[in-house]
N, C-alpha and C positions, 0 to 999 in steps of 0.2 A: 863121467859125472860123479860117480862115487869117489874117485880119487880127488877130484876138485873139492867136494864137500867134506871129505876127510881132512883135507889141508885147510880149508876155510869154510866151516859150517854156515857162515853168514852170507856166502856168495850166492848170487842169483844166476842160475844156469838155464839157458835157453837152448832147447834141442831142436834140430832140424831132422825130419824123418823122410827117407826115400819112400817108404811104404807106410803111409799114415793110416791109422785106424783109431776109433774111439777107445778101444781096449788098450792100445799102446799108449795113447795120451794119458789115460787115467793111471795106468801103471807107472808111467814116468813121473807124473805129478806126485803120486804116493811115495816114490823114492826120493823126492826132494826137488825135482825140476820146477821151475816157476812157470814154464810153458813148453809146449811142443808144437812146432809149426810144420806143415806139410811142404814138400817140394813139388813142383818148381815154386820158388819163392818170389813173391811180388815185392819189389823194392819199397814201394810206398807203404804197404802193409807191414813190412819188416821194420822200417824206421818208425812207424807209428807205434808198433809194439815196444820197441826200444825206448821210445819217449815215455810210454806208459810205465815201463819198469823203472825208469829214472824218477818219475813222479811218485811211484810207490815207495822207492827208497827214501825220497825226501819226506813222504808222509810218515814212514816208519821212524825216521829221526825225530820228527815233530811229535809223534806219539810217545816215543821214549821220554822226551823232555816233559810232555804233559803228564805221563805216568809218574815221573819223579815228583811233580807238584801234587798230583792226586794222592800219592803215597803219604806225603806229609799231611795232607788235609784229612785223610781217612784213617790215620793211625789213632788207636785208642787204647792206651795202657797195654802195649805189647800185642794188640790185635789189629787186624786190618779188615775193613769191610765198607763197601758202598752200596750193597744190595739193600732194598727196603727192609728186609727182615733184620739185618744187622744194625742198620741205622736206628731202627726202632728199639732194638735191644740196648744199644749204647745210650739212647735217650732215656730209657727206663732206668738204667743203672744210675745215670746222673740224678734222676728225680728221687730214686729210692734211697741211695747211699746215705744221705744225711740223716735219715729218719729210722731206718729199719732196725729191728731187734732180732728177727729171724727171717730167713729167706731160703727158698728151694730153687735149685737150678737143675733143669732136666734137659736131657739131650743124649744122643748116641755117643759112644766112645770116640774120642778124638775131635769133638766139636769145640773144645775150649772152655769147659766148665770151670776149671781151676783158674784160668785167666780172668773170667768174669768175677769169680769170688775175690780174687786179688784186687780187681778194679773196685768192687763194692767196698772193700776194706780201705783202699787207698783214698777213696773219695768220702769216707765217713769221718766223723769227728774224732775217731780213735785211731787214725792212720799212723800216728807215732807209736802206738802200742804194738804188742806182738800179734802176728798172724800165724796161728798154729794149725797144722794140717794133720788129720788122722785119716790114713788110708785104710778104711774099714776092711776090705778083703784081705789085707795083710796081717790083721790082728788075730791071734789065736782066740777062739771063742771063750775059753775058760779065763782068759786074761783081759777080756774086754772092759769089765767094770774097773779093774785096777788101772788100766791104761787111761781111761777117761776121767775117773773120779779119784784115783790114788788108793793107797791102803796104809794101814798102820802095822807096826812091827808085830809079827806073830799071827797075822790075819790068816795065813795059810802057809803050807810048807814052802820054805824058800824065802819068805818075807822077813828078811833079816833086819830091816830098818823101815822107818816110815818113808813113804814115797808120795810125792805130789803128782796128781793126775794132770792131764792136758788142760782141763777146764780151769783149775787153780793156776796152772802155769801161764795161761792166757789172760789172767785177771786184768780187766780193763780193756782187753783187746777183742780179737775175733777167733773163733774156733771154726775150722772148715772140716766138715765130715764128708769125705769123698766116698761115693758109692754107699750111701747109708742103707740101701736096701739089703746089704750083706750083714747088717747088725742083728744079733740074736734078739728074739722077742723079750727075753728077760731083761736085757740091757735097755731096750726101747722104753719100757715102763719107767725106769729110773731117769732116762734122758728126758722124758716128758716132764718130770718134776723139775729138772734143772731149767728147761725151757720156760715152763710156766711160772715157777716161783724163784728162779735164780738162786737155788740152794741145793747142796749135795751132801752126801755122807761118804767118807772114805770106806773102803771095804774093811770090815772088822771094827768099825767105830760107830758109836751111837751119836756122836757129836754132829750137829747140823752146821754146815759152813756156808756162808753167803758168798756168792760170786757175782761178778758184774761182767758178763761177756755177751758178745753178739754171736749168733749161731747161723752158719750157712751150711746147708746140706746139698749134696748133688747126687743125682741118680741117672742111670741109663736104662732103667727098667720101667715097665708099665705099672705104676704104683696102685691105681685102682684095681688092677687084676690081682696084684699081690694081696691087697686088702681083702678081696673076695675069697682068696685062697687061705686066709688067716695067717699070712706070712709077714704082715706088717700091720702095726696098730693104726686104726683109722683116726683115733683122736690125735696121735702124734703127727700123722700126715697133714691133717687140717691145721694143726698148730704151725707146722713148718711151712705150709704152702700159703700162709697169709700173703706173702709176696712170692710169686713164682715167675721165673724167667725160663722160657723154652728156647733152646738153641737149635737152629736148622742144620740139616746135613749139608755137606759141601755141594752135593748134587742138586740141592734146592736153592743154592746161591751161587750159581756158576758165573754170574757176572763179576764175582769177586776173585775169580781164578787168576786173572792176569796180574792184579795188584798183589795177591798173595805170592805168586811166583816171583815177582820183583822183590818183594819184601824179604823172602827167604834167601834168594840169590845174593842180595846185598849183605844179609846177615852172615851167611856162610863164607862169602868171599872175604869179608873182614876176618872171620875166625881162622880161615886157612891161609890168609895173607896172599890171596890170588887176585889177579885182575880179570874179572868175568864181567863182560859188558852186556850180555843178553843171552837169549835162547833162540836157536835156529827155528826156521819156519816148520820143518818137519817134526822137530821136537815139540813145538807148541801144539801142532796138530795131534801128536800122540797124547799129550797131557789133556787136551780138550776132549778127546774121544773116550778117555778112561772114566770109569764110573765112580772112583774114589770111595770104596766101601769103608776105608779107615779114616775118611774125612780129612780135616786140616792136618792132623798129626801124621797121617800117611803121606800127604803132600810134602810136609816138612822133611820127613825122613828120606823121601825119594830125591828131593832137591839137595839135601845134605850129602847124600851118596854121590849124586852127579857132580856137585862142586868139588868133592874130594877126589873123584876119579878123573875129571877133565884135565886135558893138557892144552886146551885151547882157550881163547877169549870168549867163545860161545859154547854154551851147553848144547850137545847134540844127542840124538837117540842112543848112540853107542855108550854114552855116559850113564844112562839110566839102568836100574837093576833089570836083569834078564826077565824076571817075572812080570814086570810092567810092559816090556816090549812085546811079550807074547800074550798079554791079557786080553780078555774079551772086550770089545768096544762097548761103549755105553749103550748104543742102540740094540746090540745083540743081547746085552745083559738084561734088558727089560723084556725079553722073550718076544722076538719079532713075529712069531707065529700067531700071537694074540693081538697084533696090530693090523688095522685095515691096510690093504694094499695101497690105497691112495695115500695113506700117511707115510708109508715106506717110500713111495714114489716121490712125495714132496720132500722128505728128509734128504734123500739122495740128490735130488735136483738142487736143493740149497747147498749141500756139501760141495757139489761140483762148482756152483757159482762162487762159493768162498775160495776154492782152490784156484780158480782162474781169475781171481781179482774182480769179480762182478761183470766180466765181459760177456754180454748176452749172446753174441754171435758165436764166440768160442765155446761157451757152455752148451749151446744147442748142438754144435758140431761134436763135442765130446759125448753128449748123450745120444747123438744120432737122431735128433728130432728137429723140427722147425722152431723158429722163435715163437710162432703163434701157439704151438703145442706147449712150449715152455711156459708162456703166460697162462695158458689154460690150466696146467698142472698147479701152478701157484695159486691161481684164483679159485679153482674148484675145490682143492684139497683143504685149504684154510683161507677163506675169503679175506678176513681182516689182515692176517699176516702176509698173504699173497699180494694184496693191494699195496701194502707198505713196501714190500720188496720191489714190486714193479715200478712204483713211483720213484724209489731211490735209484733204480737202475735206468731211469729214463735218460740220464746224462751219460757222460763218458764211463767206460767200464772199469773204473778204478776206485770205486766207492769204498772208503775205509770202514764203513759200518758192516760190510760183508766180509772183511778180511780177518782171518785169525791173527790177532795182534800178539 
């Protein structure tokens, strides 16, 4: 099986076992098999399973075609998202962009704050003007004011000539202050004046200069906590947060994962001039189990690495960084010792259902329980979700809603 999947990661491998056990079946499925059937083999059951696999292959082709259409539908200025959180964020950007003067974007590292800032600028009336970025953590504290507001010749040692700051350079456009929480308090007070009055003074000059710029700030920090610790000016925060856009972590928008995967694979396939048509089932399962602490940026880096390393038309687990292959799964990362046993039981039951394509009988065999017990686990552990799963499983065991796409 491993040799077959190394040769063609997209192949469907059906195993026959002389000595069948639930542990063996689960281990085989984890290694990439689509199913494991016990001997002696009943011809009718075998051909029925073959037909199911053919139907699944057809559904996957249709899903790929649908994903291509969805990808075009849900692209938004370099971003992709169909989750309720991201669709609402995109809608807010469209509403705010024509009118805003200041805005604050908050979210964890890697969630796409700069892309949102670029979208705000691109949809604003000043889209044709400059979009100037200041990476606040990279600026030396003693040079912050000079970087933002400029200086005059002789203002300090080394100031050999007048210098225009980022705000004057962006005249008529937008200034993006990335990770503004790293800005010194002394500079924050002068920034407040620029935001409020649209005027500044170069370092070493008493001349007041008018500027006309839009200001977008971004942070990955808890700003109210920083204000309470006197590390950020409260008045500046309230001025910047007149419009605030909060970006969710990737773990909070997992319904976007498949679209993001396709988006990045297409992007890197073009960049590396490779023909990459998809991601193998076991690779998709690996990506789905991972907790993505680095959010969308980490996913982009992982898929970029995989596209660079692959020698196949399909990305497989061997193409991903070693750290990802050995990473703690999402369920374990959330500390399973603090999760009720019924919840763990339900999660694993659903995992097996996904891996066997929604086949109730096969799932019960793998789990070593009856179908009545399987229904009871789903219904008792999470009534609403369990009922939905049971209803969708009422038909043939190849429901695409339960399969990792």
